[in-house]
LOLO-873289 format. One record per atom (N, C-alpha, C): x, y, z. Coordinates in steps of 0.05 Angstrom, whole numbers, plus 5000, padded with zeros to 4 digits. Atoms other than C-alpha are relative to their C-alpha. Example, Ala and Ser with C-alpha at 12.3 -4.5 7.8 and 13.67 -1.06 7.14 Angstrom:
<tidrens>
+------+------+------+
|    u |    v |    w |
+------+------+------+
| 5018 | 4976 | 5000 |
| 5246 | 4910 | 5156 |
| 5018 | 5024 | 5000 |
| 4984 | 4976 | 4999 |
| 5273 | 4979 | 5143 |
| 4985 | 5022 | 5014 |
+------+------+------+
</tidrens>
This chain:
<tidrens>
+------+------+------+
|    u |    v |    w |
+------+------+------+
| 4982 | 5013 | 5004 |
| 1176 | 2716 | 5428 |
| 5011 | 4997 | 4975 |
| 4982 | 4989 | 5014 |
| 1238 | 2718 | 5376 |
| 5002 | 4968 | 4984 |
| 4997 | 5020 | 5025 |
| 1240 | 2666 | 5313 |
| 5029 | 4990 | 5009 |
| 4973 | 5011 | 4994 |
| 1294 | 2615 | 5330 |
| 5023 | 5002 | 4977 |
| 4981 | 4981 | 5021 |
| 1326 | 2648 | 5260 |
| 5013 | 5021 | 5006 |
| 5000 | 4973 | 4990 |
| 1331 | 2709 | 5290 |
| 5022 | 5005 | 5016 |
| 4977 | 5001 | 4982 |
| 1397 | 2725 | 5322 |
| 4993 | 5032 | 5015 |
| 5003 | 4970 | 4982 |
| 1377 | 2782 | 5373 |
| 5025 | 5014 | 5009 |
| 4973 | 4986 | 4985 |
| 1448 | 2794 | 5396 |
| 5022 | 5020 | 4981 |
| 4989 | 4994 | 5019 |
| 1472 | 2814 | 5332 |
| 4991 | 5039 | 4988 |
| 5005 | 4966 | 4996 |
| 1471 | 2904 | 5309 |
| 4979 | 4983 | 4966 |
| 5020 | 4998 | 5028 |
| 1416 | 2912 | 5253 |
| 5013 | 5000 | 4977 |
| 4986 | 4998 | 5028 |
| 1423 | 2907 | 5186 |
| 4991 | 5028 | 4990 |
| 5003 | 4976 | 5008 |
| 1431 | 2978 | 5146 |
| 5001 | 5000 | 4972 |
| 5002 | 5004 | 5019 |
| 1401 | 2990 | 5083 |
| 5010 | 5020 | 4986 |
| 4997 | 4981 | 5010 |
| 1452 | 3023 | 5049 |
| 4994 | 5002 | 4959 |
| 5007 | 4997 | 5034 |
| 1414 | 3026 | 4971 |
| 4993 | 5032 | 5000 |
| 5022 | 4974 | 5008 |
| 1391 | 3088 | 4941 |
| 4981 | 4999 | 4984 |
| 5020 | 5016 | 5012 |
| 1327 | 3080 | 4928 |
| 4992 | 5015 | 4969 |
| 5000 | 4993 | 5025 |
| 1309 | 3088 | 4856 |
| 4970 | 5008 | 4997 |
| 5020 | 4990 | 4999 |
| 1264 | 3142 | 4847 |
| 4995 | 5014 | 4958 |
| 4996 | 4986 | 5024 |
| 1238 | 3179 | 4778 |
| 5021 | 5031 | 5011 |
| 4991 | 4980 | 5007 |
| 1279 | 3233 | 4760 |
| 5024 | 5007 | 5013 |
| 4983 | 4996 | 4993 |
| 1336 | 3219 | 4793 |
| 5024 | 5003 | 4997 |
| 4967 | 4985 | 5003 |
| 1418 | 3240 | 4792 |
| 4999 | 4972 | 4982 |
| 4993 | 5016 | 5021 |
| 1448 | 3206 | 4733 |
| 5025 | 5002 | 4993 |
| 4974 | 4992 | 5011 |
| 1516 | 3200 | 4709 |
| 4989 | 5016 | 4973 |
| 5012 | 4987 | 5029 |
| 1508 | 3251 | 4646 |
| 4990 | 4984 | 4974 |
| 5012 | 5010 | 5020 |
| 1513 | 3209 | 4589 |
| 4981 | 4976 | 4995 |
| 5015 | 5016 | 5004 |
| 1470 | 3161 | 4616 |
| 4971 | 5000 | 4997 |
| 5026 | 4995 | 4998 |
| 1402 | 3141 | 4608 |
| 4985 | 5014 | 5024 |
| 5009 | 4995 | 4990 |
| 1350 | 3187 | 4648 |
| 4987 | 4975 | 5021 |
| 5011 | 5018 | 4983 |
| 1317 | 3149 | 4708 |
| 4967 | 5005 | 5010 |
| 5026 | 4983 | 5000 |
| 1229 | 3148 | 4696 |
| 4995 | 4968 | 5013 |
| 5023 | 5020 | 4996 |
| 1179 | 3113 | 4733 |
| 4972 | 5006 | 4997 |
| 5017 | 4981 | 5009 |
| 1120 | 3123 | 4706 |
| 4974 | 4978 | 4998 |
| 5019 | 5022 | 5001 |
| 1047 | 3089 | 4715 |
| 4989 | 4985 | 4972 |
| 5015 | 5014 | 5020 |
| 1022 | 3041 | 4666 |
| 4978 | 4982 | 5005 |
| 5030 | 5004 | 4990 |
| 0963 | 3013 | 4700 |
| 4991 | 5014 | 5021 |
| 5008 | 4988 | 4970 |
| 0927 | 3050 | 4757 |
| 4976 | 5000 | 5010 |
| 5021 | 5003 | 4998 |
| 0878 | 3029 | 4797 |
| 4980 | 5025 | 5008 |
| 5026 | 4976 | 5007 |
| 0846 | 3106 | 4804 |
| 5001 | 5002 | 4975 |
| 5012 | 4998 | 5011 |
| 0838 | 3097 | 4744 |
| 4982 | 4980 | 4983 |
| 5024 | 5031 | 5010 |
| 0796 | 3033 | 4738 |
| 5017 | 4982 | 4991 |
| 4975 | 5024 | 5008 |
| 0858 | 2987 | 4719 |
| 4992 | 4982 | 5027 |
| 5002 | 5027 | 4979 |
| 0854 | 2918 | 4755 |
| 5021 | 5002 | 5022 |
| 4976 | 4991 | 4977 |
| 0921 | 2937 | 4795 |
| 5019 | 5020 | 4984 |
| 4990 | 4976 | 5004 |
| 0977 | 2984 | 4801 |
| 5024 | 4986 | 4991 |
| 4984 | 5014 | 5014 |
| 1027 | 2963 | 4754 |
| 5026 | 5026 | 4992 |
| 4977 | 4972 | 5018 |
| 1096 | 3014 | 4737 |
| 5016 | 4996 | 4988 |
| 4980 | 5007 | 5022 |
| 1138 | 3020 | 4678 |
| 5030 | 5018 | 5012 |
| 4977 | 4983 | 4998 |
| 1209 | 3030 | 4692 |
| 5020 | 5008 | 4981 |
| 4981 | 4996 | 5021 |
| 1265 | 3051 | 4656 |
| 5025 | 5010 | 5009 |
| 4980 | 4990 | 4983 |
| 1339 | 3062 | 4676 |
| 5022 | 4988 | 4978 |
| 4976 | 5019 | 5007 |
| 1408 | 3048 | 4655 |
| 5016 | 4980 | 5021 |
| 4991 | 5035 | 4977 |
| 1441 | 2987 | 4690 |
| 5023 | 5013 | 5017 |
| 4983 | 4990 | 4979 |
| 1494 | 3031 | 4728 |
| 4982 | 5029 | 5010 |
| 5019 | 4983 | 4979 |
| 1436 | 3080 | 4763 |
| 5003 | 4989 | 5022 |
| 5000 | 4999 | 4968 |
| 1435 | 3090 | 4831 |
| 5021 | 4976 | 5010 |
| 4974 | 5019 | 4986 |
| 1473 | 3036 | 4873 |
| 4997 | 4977 | 4984 |
| 5007 | 5016 | 5027 |
| 1491 | 2987 | 4821 |
| 5038 | 4988 | 4998 |
| 4972 | 5023 | 5002 |
| 1549 | 2930 | 4807 |
| 5008 | 5007 | 4974 |
| 4979 | 4994 | 5020 |
| 1607 | 2941 | 4757 |
| 5003 | 4967 | 4983 |
| 4979 | 5029 | 5013 |
| 1623 | 2875 | 4709 |
| 5023 | 5009 | 4981 |
| 4979 | 4999 | 5017 |
| 1682 | 2868 | 4668 |
| 5003 | 5012 | 4972 |
| 5017 | 4998 | 5030 |
| 1646 | 2870 | 4606 |
| 4996 | 5028 | 4993 |
| 5000 | 4969 | 5002 |
| 1637 | 2948 | 4622 |
| 5018 | 5008 | 4993 |
| 4989 | 4991 | 5010 |
| 1698 | 2961 | 4603 |
| 5025 | 4980 | 4982 |
| 4975 | 5010 | 5005 |
| 1739 | 2903 | 4580 |
| 4981 | 4976 | 4977 |
| 5020 | 5012 | 5018 |
| 1707 | 2864 | 4513 |
| 5008 | 4974 | 5004 |
| 5004 | 5020 | 4992 |
| 1687 | 2796 | 4521 |
| 5010 | 4993 | 5037 |
| 4993 | 5002 | 4967 |
| 1697 | 2806 | 4603 |
| 4974 | 4981 | 5009 |
| 5016 | 5015 | 4979 |
| 1647 | 2770 | 4651 |
| 4973 | 5014 | 5001 |
| 5030 | 4983 | 4996 |
| 1576 | 2791 | 4649 |
| 4997 | 4996 | 5032 |
| 5017 | 5011 | 4967 |
| 1543 | 2808 | 4723 |
| 4988 | 4979 | 5008 |
| 5015 | 5022 | 4977 |
| 1507 | 2752 | 4736 |
| 5013 | 4974 | 4990 |
| 4981 | 5024 | 5010 |
| 1577 | 2709 | 4715 |
| 5019 | 5008 | 5031 |
| 4977 | 4990 | 4980 |
| 1613 | 2753 | 4776 |
| 5003 | 4968 | 5017 |
| 4996 | 5026 | 4975 |
| 1636 | 2702 | 4835 |
| 4986 | 5008 | 5024 |
| 5017 | 4989 | 4982 |
| 1583 | 2712 | 4887 |
| 5025 | 5002 | 5029 |
| 4983 | 4992 | 4976 |
| 1651 | 2718 | 4946 |
| 5007 | 5025 | 5001 |
| 4993 | 4967 | 5004 |
| 1656 | 2788 | 4918 |
| 4976 | 5015 | 5010 |
| 5017 | 4992 | 5002 |
| 1591 | 2797 | 4937 |
| 4987 | 5008 | 5035 |
| 5017 | 5010 | 4977 |
| 1578 | 2767 | 5002 |
| 5027 | 5002 | 5027 |
| 4982 | 5012 | 4977 |
| 1611 | 2762 | 5071 |
| 5016 | 5027 | 5013 |
| 4982 | 4978 | 4991 |
| 1657 | 2809 | 5107 |
| 5003 | 5019 | 4984 |
| 4980 | 4970 | 5023 |
| 1678 | 2885 | 5082 |
| 4999 | 5020 | 5028 |
| 4999 | 4978 | 4984 |
| 1709 | 2938 | 5117 |
| 4991 | 5039 | 4996 |
| 5007 | 4972 | 5003 |
| 1685 | 3013 | 5113 |
| 5027 | 5007 | 5006 |
| 4985 | 4982 | 4991 |
| 1739 | 3063 | 5112 |
| 4997 | 5025 | 4998 |
| 5014 | 4979 | 4997 |
| 1727 | 3130 | 5129 |
| 5028 | 5015 | 4984 |
| 4972 | 4981 | 5018 |
| 1773 | 3178 | 5068 |
| 4979 | 5025 | 5000 |
| 5001 | 4987 | 4996 |
| 1755 | 3244 | 5082 |
| 5007 | 5029 | 4986 |
| 4981 | 4988 | 5021 |
| 1803 | 3274 | 5042 |
| 4995 | 4997 | 4968 |
| 5005 | 5005 | 5035 |
| 1803 | 3286 | 4962 |
| 5008 | 5021 | 4990 |
| 5024 | 5021 | 5011 |
| 1773 | 3291 | 4919 |
| 5006 | 4974 | 4991 |
| 4979 | 5024 | 5015 |
| 1826 | 3239 | 4893 |
| 5008 | 4982 | 5024 |
| 4989 | 5017 | 4985 |
| 1833 | 3174 | 4932 |
| 5023 | 4996 | 4997 |
| 4975 | 4995 | 5014 |
| 1900 | 3170 | 4927 |
| 5019 | 4969 | 5015 |
| 4981 | 5025 | 4992 |
| 1953 | 3096 | 4938 |
| 5000 | 5015 | 5038 |
| 4983 | 4993 | 4979 |
| 1985 | 3151 | 4997 |
| 4969 | 4994 | 5015 |
| 5019 | 4998 | 4973 |
| 1921 | 3157 | 5036 |
| 4983 | 4975 | 4999 |
| 5022 | 5025 | 4990 |
| 1892 | 3083 | 5028 |
| 5031 | 4977 | 5023 |
| 4981 | 5019 | 4990 |
| 1965 | 3055 | 5048 |
| 5000 | 5000 | 5038 |
| 5002 | 4992 | 4973 |
| 1953 | 3083 | 5127 |
| 4973 | 4977 | 5009 |
| 5023 | 5013 | 4984 |
| 1890 | 3035 | 5123 |
| 5011 | 4969 | 4993 |
| 4991 | 5023 | 5006 |
| 1932 | 2970 | 5102 |
| 4976 | 4987 | 4995 |
| 5035 | 5025 | 5006 |
| 1879 | 2931 | 5064 |
| 5020 | 4978 | 4991 |
| 4984 | 5037 | 5004 |
| 1893 | 2852 | 5061 |
| 4981 | 4992 | 4975 |
| 5008 | 5013 | 5019 |
| 1891 | 2808 | 5006 |
| 4978 | 4984 | 5009 |
| 5016 | 5012 | 4999 |
| 1830 | 2784 | 4995 |
| 4973 | 5011 | 5015 |
| 5011 | 4983 | 4991 |
| 1791 | 2846 | 5030 |
| 4977 | 5006 | 4983 |
| 5023 | 4993 | 5024 |
| 1730 | 2875 | 5003 |
| 4999 | 5028 | 5017 |
| 4984 | 4980 | 4999 |
| 1736 | 2951 | 5020 |
| 4974 | 5017 | 4981 |
| 5027 | 4973 | 5014 |
| 1671 | 3008 | 5012 |
| 5022 | 5026 | 5022 |
| 4979 | 4977 | 4996 |
| 1704 | 3079 | 5014 |
| 4971 | 5018 | 5011 |
| 5013 | 4978 | 4997 |
| 1655 | 3132 | 5059 |
| 5021 | 5026 | 4998 |
| 4995 | 4981 | 5010 |
| 1678 | 3193 | 5033 |
| 4980 | 5024 | 5006 |
| 5021 | 4975 | 5002 |
| 1661 | 3273 | 5027 |
| 4967 | 4999 | 4990 |
| 5030 | 5005 | 5019 |
| 1605 | 3243 | 4975 |
| 4980 | 4998 | 5022 |
| 5020 | 5009 | 4985 |
| 1563 | 3221 | 5032 |
| 4993 | 5019 | 5027 |
| 5017 | 4964 | 4990 |
| 1544 | 3298 | 5059 |
| 4987 | 5014 | 4984 |
| 5023 | 4986 | 5022 |
| 1490 | 3314 | 5008 |
| 5002 | 4995 | 4981 |
| 5002 | 5005 | 5029 |
| 1511 | 3290 | 4953 |
| 4977 | 4989 | 4981 |
| 5020 | 5016 | 5014 |
| 1454 | 3240 | 4943 |
| 4978 | 5022 | 5006 |
| 5029 | 4980 | 4988 |
| 1405 | 3306 | 4966 |
| 4996 | 5011 | 4970 |
| 4999 | 4984 | 5022 |
| 1423 | 3336 | 4898 |
| 4979 | 4988 | 4979 |
| 5023 | 5006 | 5030 |
| 1372 | 3328 | 4832 |
| 5022 | 4993 | 4981 |
| 4981 | 4996 | 5020 |
| 1436 | 3348 | 4783 |
| 5032 | 4985 | 5013 |
| 4964 | 5012 | 4997 |
| 1508 | 3313 | 4781 |
| 5009 | 5016 | 5008 |
| 4975 | 4983 | 4994 |
| 1557 | 3332 | 4818 |
| 5023 | 4992 | 4997 |
| 4971 | 5008 | 5013 |
| 1623 | 3331 | 4779 |
| 5025 | 5001 | 5032 |
| 4982 | 4993 | 4986 |
| 1663 | 3351 | 4841 |
| 5004 | 4976 | 5026 |
| 5004 | 5018 | 4982 |
| 1656 | 3278 | 4875 |
| 5025 | 4989 | 5005 |
| 4970 | 5002 | 4997 |
| 1708 | 3247 | 4912 |
| 5002 | 4967 | 4982 |
| 4994 | 5023 | 5018 |
| 1739 | 3184 | 4872 |
| 5023 | 4983 | 5000 |
| 4970 | 5010 | 5008 |
| 1797 | 3137 | 4861 |
| 5011 | 5001 | 4988 |
| 4983 | 4990 | 5021 |
| 1847 | 3154 | 4828 |
| 5019 | 4977 | 4991 |
| 4982 | 5014 | 5008 |
| 1890 | 3117 | 4787 |
| 5022 | 4982 | 5011 |
| 4977 | 5009 | 4979 |
| 1952 | 3099 | 4832 |
| 4989 | 4994 | 5019 |
| 5015 | 5008 | 4979 |
| 1900 | 3090 | 4885 |
| 4991 | 4967 | 4989 |
| 5012 | 5032 | 5007 |
| 1871 | 3028 | 4837 |
| 5022 | 4977 | 4996 |
| 4978 | 5010 | 5003 |
| 1940 | 3008 | 4826 |
| 5011 | 4983 | 5024 |
| 5007 | 4998 | 4988 |
| 1951 | 3004 | 4889 |
| 4982 | 4971 | 5017 |
| 5010 | 5026 | 4991 |
| 1895 | 2961 | 4913 |
| 4992 | 4979 | 4990 |
| 4989 | 5027 | 5018 |
| 1910 | 2906 | 4858 |
| 5023 | 4987 | 5018 |
| 4967 | 5015 | 4989 |
| 1983 | 2899 | 4886 |
| 4989 | 4991 | 5031 |
| 5011 | 5003 | 4969 |
| 1940 | 2893 | 4957 |
| 4990 | 4974 | 4998 |
| 5021 | 5022 | 4998 |
| 1903 | 2842 | 4930 |
| 4970 | 4997 | 5006 |
| 5022 | 4994 | 4989 |
| 1836 | 2869 | 4951 |
| 4975 | 4992 | 4969 |
| 5010 | 5011 | 5017 |
| 1779 | 2840 | 4915 |
| 4973 | 5014 | 4995 |
| 5017 | 4984 | 5004 |
| 1724 | 2883 | 4925 |
| 4996 | 5034 | 5010 |
| 4989 | 4975 | 5000 |
| 1724 | 2957 | 4924 |
| 4962 | 5018 | 5002 |
| 5029 | 4983 | 4997 |
| 1652 | 3009 | 4937 |
| 5011 | 5018 | 5000 |
| 5003 | 4970 | 4989 |
| 1640 | 3079 | 4943 |
| 4972 | 5013 | 5003 |
| 5041 | 4993 | 4997 |
| 1576 | 3123 | 4959 |
| 5007 | 5021 | 4979 |
| 5020 | 4976 | 5013 |
| 1572 | 3160 | 4892 |
| 5000 | 4988 | 4967 |
| 4999 | 5005 | 5020 |
| 1570 | 3146 | 4820 |
| 5013 | 4987 | 4987 |
| 4964 | 5010 | 5002 |
| 1638 | 3120 | 4804 |
| 5012 | 5003 | 5010 |
| 4967 | 5007 | 4985 |
| 1695 | 3088 | 4833 |
| 5013 | 5019 | 4990 |
| 4974 | 4990 | 5017 |
| 1734 | 3132 | 4779 |
| 4993 | 5035 | 4994 |
| 5007 | 4977 | 5006 |
| 1735 | 3205 | 4772 |
| 4994 | 5013 | 4960 |
| 5008 | 4991 | 5028 |
| 1716 | 3248 | 4703 |
| 5033 | 4994 | 4979 |
| 4988 | 5003 | 5012 |
| 1779 | 3245 | 4676 |
| 5021 | 4978 | 4995 |
| 4987 | 5022 | 5002 |
| 1815 | 3176 | 4684 |
| 4982 | 4978 | 5008 |
| 5019 | 5015 | 4999 |
| 1749 | 3139 | 4689 |
| 5012 | 4975 | 4989 |
| 4994 | 5017 | 5015 |
| 1768 | 3083 | 4637 |
| 5019 | 4994 | 5012 |
| 4973 | 5010 | 4991 |
| 1840 | 3074 | 4663 |
| 4993 | 4984 | 5028 |
| 5004 | 5003 | 4976 |
| 1816 | 3068 | 4736 |
| 4976 | 4974 | 5001 |
| 5019 | 5031 | 5019 |
| 1757 | 3020 | 4707 |
| 5010 | 4979 | 5001 |
| 4978 | 5022 | 5009 |
| 1812 | 2979 | 4673 |
| 5004 | 4988 | 5013 |
| 4974 | 5013 | 4977 |
| 1863 | 2969 | 4730 |
| 4983 | 4980 | 5020 |
| 5014 | 5019 | 4988 |
| 1806 | 2945 | 4775 |
| 4990 | 4975 | 4989 |
| 5018 | 5023 | 5014 |
| 1761 | 2900 | 4729 |
| 5021 | 4979 | 4984 |
| 4978 | 5023 | 5002 |
| 1825 | 2865 | 4696 |
| 5015 | 4984 | 5026 |
| 4993 | 5015 | 4972 |
| 1845 | 2846 | 4762 |
| 4983 | 4987 | 5010 |
| 5016 | 5018 | 4989 |
| 1784 | 2815 | 4780 |
| 4987 | 5016 | 5022 |
| 5003 | 4980 | 4972 |
| 1771 | 2868 | 4831 |
| 4969 | 5010 | 4998 |
| 5024 | 4990 | 4996 |
| 1697 | 2878 | 4840 |
| 4993 | 5026 | 5014 |
| 5006 | 4973 | 5002 |
| 1662 | 2949 | 4830 |
| 4972 | 4997 | 5016 |
| 5028 | 4986 | 4987 |
| 1603 | 2977 | 4877 |
| 4998 | 5023 | 4999 |
| 4997 | 4976 | 4998 |
| 1581 | 3045 | 4864 |
| 4973 | 5003 | 5008 |
| 5027 | 4990 | 5001 |
| 1529 | 3091 | 4882 |
| 4986 | 4993 | 5031 |
| 5010 | 5007 | 4970 |
| 1525 | 3071 | 4960 |
| 4992 | 5022 | 5012 |
| 5006 | 4975 | 4982 |
| 1496 | 3108 | 5013 |
| 5010 | 4989 | 5028 |
| 4990 | 5007 | 4983 |
| 1539 | 3108 | 5068 |
| 5000 | 5014 | 5025 |
| 5009 | 4977 | 4981 |
| 1510 | 3164 | 5112 |
| 4994 | 4988 | 5030 |
| 5005 | 5014 | 4974 |
| 1486 | 3117 | 5167 |
| 5025 | 4979 | 5007 |
| 4972 | 5029 | 5000 |
| 1549 | 3071 | 5166 |
| 5025 | 5009 | 5018 |
| 4978 | 4987 | 4979 |
| 1601 | 3077 | 5223 |
| 5028 | 4983 | 4988 |
| 4980 | 5019 | 5015 |
| 1670 | 3056 | 5189 |
| 5011 | 4975 | 5023 |
| 4989 | 5029 | 4990 |
| 1701 | 2989 | 5210 |
| 4990 | 4971 | 4992 |
| 5010 | 5021 | 5017 |
| 1677 | 2921 | 5201 |
| 4975 | 4991 | 4997 |
| 5032 | 5003 | 5006 |
| 1613 | 2900 | 5174 |
| 4995 | 4974 | 4985 |
| 5006 | 5027 | 5021 |
| 1577 | 2838 | 5135 |
| 4982 | 5018 | 4990 |
| 5021 | 4983 | 5019 |
| 1553 | 2859 | 5075 |
| 4983 | 4981 | 4979 |
| 5009 | 5023 | 5022 |
| 1501 | 2829 | 5029 |
| 4996 | 5012 | 4975 |
| 5008 | 4992 | 5031 |
| 1496 | 2852 | 4953 |
| 4993 | 4985 | 4979 |
| 5022 | 5025 | 5012 |
| 1448 | 2817 | 4911 |
| 4995 | 5024 | 4972 |
| 5004 | 4988 | 5027 |
| 1461 | 2852 | 4832 |
| 4976 | 4984 | 4989 |
| 5014 | 5018 | 5019 |
| 1403 | 2837 | 4782 |
| 5011 | 4982 | 4990 |
| 4978 | 5034 | 5021 |
| 1420 | 2764 | 4742 |
| 4989 | 5019 | 4977 |
| 5008 | 4992 | 5034 |
| 1415 | 2809 | 4673 |
| 5024 | 4979 | 4989 |
| 4987 | 5014 | 5018 |
| 1444 | 2761 | 4624 |
| 5017 | 5017 | 4991 |
| 4982 | 4990 | 5014 |
| 1513 | 2775 | 4604 |
| 5003 | 5045 | 5005 |
| 5005 | 4968 | 4994 |
| 1499 | 2851 | 4636 |
| 5029 | 5017 | 5006 |
| 4972 | 4987 | 4992 |
| 1559 | 2899 | 4641 |
| 4991 | 5023 | 5027 |
| 5004 | 4995 | 4971 |
| 1531 | 2923 | 4702 |
| 4968 | 4998 | 5008 |
| 5023 | 4999 | 4991 |
| 1469 | 2918 | 4745 |
| 4988 | 5015 | 5034 |
| 5007 | 4983 | 4980 |
| 1423 | 2954 | 4797 |
| 5002 | 4977 | 5019 |
| 4994 | 5020 | 4980 |
| 1434 | 2919 | 4866 |
| 4993 | 5010 | 5033 |
| 5011 | 4997 | 4981 |
| 1405 | 2915 | 4931 |
| 5027 | 4997 | 5026 |
| 4976 | 5011 | 4984 |
| 1467 | 2923 | 4983 |
| 4991 | 5006 | 5041 |
| 5005 | 5001 | 4974 |
| 1458 | 2914 | 5061 |
| 5021 | 4996 | 5019 |
| 4984 | 5008 | 4984 |
| 1504 | 2922 | 5114 |
| 4995 | 4994 | 5031 |
| 5012 | 4992 | 4972 |
| 1505 | 2904 | 5187 |
| 5033 | 4991 | 5014 |
| 4980 | 5002 | 4985 |
| 1559 | 2920 | 5242 |
| 5006 | 4976 | 5017 |
| 4988 | 5019 | 4987 |
| 1610 | 2868 | 5259 |
| 5006 | 5006 | 5035 |
| 4997 | 5005 | 4973 |
| 1622 | 2902 | 5327 |
| 4976 | 5001 | 5016 |
| 5022 | 5009 | 4994 |
| 1580 | 2874 | 5376 |
| 4986 | 5029 | 5011 |
| 5010 | 4983 | 4995 |
| 1522 | 2922 | 5400 |
| 4999 | 5000 | 5032 |
| 4994 | 4999 | 4974 |
| 1526 | 2943 | 5475 |
| 4970 | 4979 | 5015 |
| 5018 | 5018 | 4983 |
| 1480 | 2895 | 5527 |
| 4987 | 5012 | 5019 |
| 5007 | 4988 | 4973 |
| 1434 | 2917 | 5578 |
| 5009 | 4975 | 5019 |
| 4987 | 5014 | 4970 |
| 1464 | 2900 | 5654 |
| 4969 | 4994 | 5005 |
+------+------+------+
</tidrens>
């Protein structure tokens, strides 16, 4: 018997969060990720308790305006409508730069949330070392999205922006109030409309925070006749 709260006709939720693990890949100048036992049942302690150390821009995470804008909003003050609701996953296999021209054919709409499934989804998360040749959003692509009125963007590697113009791309988006989700694992997600739940840790005045992100396809699953 199904729970009355369970929608048996909906597509299943897909967890697009990169698992946090000891020694996982991180941005070159950010702190390493460490997961260490603090208390250990095997050593006679009353419980297992782990110690976690990481930068707030590790793995799957959300950037807050204060990350690049002095006095900007912290992650705890981000409007929830940026993080919850309908989202469109775009297939962008070209690159390495996602340009305004590449985005124009997808016709972004005002108020949309967009996630970019790129060549990054083909194995970059399997590598333990940082991959500098990742696909990223160019600054002209960022300007195009701001002009289109998009409210959220996300990408499948550690940064929405490239190594050379990272500050400019981030500023263009964050100053316009565009929410940035980075470090997604979109391997098992098909392009198209989805429902998204993205919940970053509520760090007071945080410049970013690790997040758990779930997607559910808006395309109706096949029914058994």
